[in-house]
N, C-alpha and C positions, 0 to 999 in steps of 0.2 A: 504494500500500500504506500501511497505517497506520504512522505514525511515532510511536515511543514516547519520551516524555521523562519521566524520573523525578526527583523532588525529595525528598531525604532529608537527614538530618543525620548527620555522622560526624566523630568526632575521631580523627585519625590520628597516631600517634607513630612516628617513624622513627629509625634509628640508622645510622651509617656501616657500609659493608660492609668487612670485613677479610679479607684473603686471606693464606694461608701460602705460602711459596716452594715451587714445584714444579719438578721437572726439566723442561727445555725452556721455562721461562719466559724472556721477553726483557726487557731493560731498555736504555735508551739508553747508549751508550758515552761520549759527550762531554757535559760539563756546563759549557761555556764560553759558552753561549748564542749561538754561531754556528749558522747554518742547515745542517742535514744532511738528506739525502734518505732517505725511507722505504725505497726499494728497494735502497739500497746496504748490503750486509752490514757494511761498515766502520762504519756508524752504530750497530751493536747489539752487545750482549753477551748470552750465553745461560747459564743456570744448569744445570750438568751434574750436579747432585745434591750437590755439595760446595763448589763455588766458581764464580765468574763467569769465563767465558772468551770470547774474541772469537768472534763468530758467523761461520759460513761461508756462510749464506744469510739472506735477509731473512725477517721473520715471516710466518706463514700463519694460517689460520683456527683452528688448534688451539693457538696460543700465546697465553698471557697476556702483556700488555704493560704496562710501567711507563715513563712518560716522566718522567725524574728531574728534580729541582730544577735549574734553570738549563739545561735541555736545550730544543732548538728543532728540531722535525722537520717537514719539508714533504712532503706527498703529491706524488709526482712520476710516478706511473704511473696507468694507467686504473683499476685495481682494487687496493685494499689491504684486507687482512683481519686480524682477530685474534679472540681469545676474549674475556677480560676486559680492560678498559682502565682504567688508573689514571694520572691526571696529578697528580704531586706539586706542592707549592707552588712558584709562580713558574716554571712550565714552559709550553711551548706546542706544540700540534699544529695544523697549518694547511693549508688549501688556498691556493694562490697563483696569481694570474692569469697569471704567466709560463708556466704549464703549459697554459693555454688552455681549461680547463674540461672538462666531460663526464667527470668522475672519480667513482668510487664508493668509499665506505669502509663495509665491513661489520663490525659488532661482533656476534658470536654470543653474547656474554655480557653482563656488567654494565659500567657506566661510572661512575667516580668522578672528579670534577673538584674538586680541592682549592683552598684559598684562594690567590688571586693567579695561578692558572693559566688558560690559554686554549685552548678548542677553537674555531677561528676561520677566517675568510676574510681574505685580505690581497691588496692590489693594488699593481701597479707604477705605477698611475696612467694607463696608456695602453691596456691590453688588456682587452677583455671576456672574461669566463670564466663563461659560464652552464652550467646543466645538471649541476652537482655534486649528489651525493646521499650522505647518511649513513643507513644502515640499522642499527637497534639492536634486538636481540631481548630484552635483559634490562632490569634496572632502571637508572635514571639518578639519581645524586645530584650536584647542582650546587651546590657551595660557592664556585665561582670564576666563570668567565666563559664563556658560549657566545655567540659573535658570528658569525652565519652569513649576514650580508648587509653588503656595503660598496659604496657608490657614490661615485665621485670627481666632485665637483661641477664641477671645472674642465674635465675631459675628457669627462664624461658617461658614462664606462665604469663597469662594475660587475662584481662577482663575488658569487655567492650559492651556498648549498648547502641544498637541501630536506632536511628531516628526516622519516624514516619509522620508525615503531615497529611491529614485527611480532611474531609469535609468540603466546603465551598471555597470562595475567594478569601485568602488570608495573606498575611505578610510575615516575614522574618527579618528583623532589623538588627544590624550590628552598629557599634559606635566606636569611636577612637578610645583606645585603652582597654577594649574588651578582647577576649580570646574565645574563638569558636573552633574547637578541635573535635572534628566529627570522625566517626568510623564509617558511616554511610548515611545518605539521606534518600528516603523513598518518598515520592510524590504519589499519594493515593487519594486523589480527589474524586468527587462524585461523577464528574463528566470531564471530557477532554478539554473543555473551555474554562473550567474552574481553575483558578490561577494561584500558585504560590509566588508571591512577589518577594524575592530575596533582595533586600535593600542593604547593600554593602556601603556603610558610611565610615569605614575604617576599622582598625583593630586587626588582630592576628587571626588569620583563617588557615587552618591546617587540616590534614587528614592523616590519621594513624601516626601522629607525632612527626610527620614529615611535611615538607612544603612542596613536593614535586609529584604528589599523588592526588587524583581527583576523588570526589566523594559522592557525586550525584548518580544515583541509580534510577533509570527510567525504563528499564527493559524487563527485568525479572520481578520476582516476589509477587506472584498472584496478579499479573497484568497491571502494573502501575498505570495510572491515568491522570491526566491534567496538564496544565501549562506551567512551566518553570520560567519566571520572568526575572531577569537580573537588572537591577537599577541601583540608584544611590549616587553619592558624590565622592566616594572613596576611589583610590587607585588600586585595582585588583591585580595582584601579582601572582595569583595561585590558579592552577587549572581546576576546572569543574570536573573534567573527565580524565581518568587515568589512561595511559596508553595500553593498547591490547585489552582483550577480554570483551566478549560480546555483551556482557551485562551493562556496559556503559553506552551502548548505542541508544538512539532515540526510537522508541517503539511506535507502532502505528496508532496508539492511543495517547501519545504524548507530544507536546510541542515545547520548543525552546524560544523564548523571546529575550534577546540579549540587550536591548535598549541602548545600543551604541557603545557598550562597554567592551573593550577588547583585552 
């Protein structure tokens, strides 16, 4: 089938997403930067409409989540879910190899990662932890750090998390001073014309801890679908596609819109 590649110019201006507090919103309970588990209700507080109270259950897909400054939360179950996710300055939310991999994190809304915060993968140095996935339906603003691949050079073990963006039209925005270190990115939109607008406004963009490998998958993984649009005011010095390997071709259900960025 014909593969469509469009080249246009676009100036995109973005602003941070701001949320008001709603009943049943969750926030982290502890801010001592010790590690706490996602599935443990004691790790959380819930807004009851007038004040924060200790949570009786862990968050679900309908709850907005705030990882507070100096909080550190680990995914410890096979599936974790939330609606909107905000990582405040100097906080961390991480997959850890001690849980063995094959974990999923579903965000049904937007993600905001503030300065000095981390959405990451971490290793004990001895355990492989493959097959983790993050699924995001909304917009992503990264002013901090997304580090989704780690390899221990001494033991040869690694941990990674694939990133999949699904749903309708959304954006993924980076900023100067941010780090976006991806293992892979799957575009899994509802239709071919639903767009992921990757707005590169600066920062470090890597794949698998290197700068010469691409990260964009538009061919495999259950027939990826959608338009990947590249825009922003940064200077892009990193490839989207790695050399070799059919998995980096553009499929018949995908489009690439480069917006004049070379």
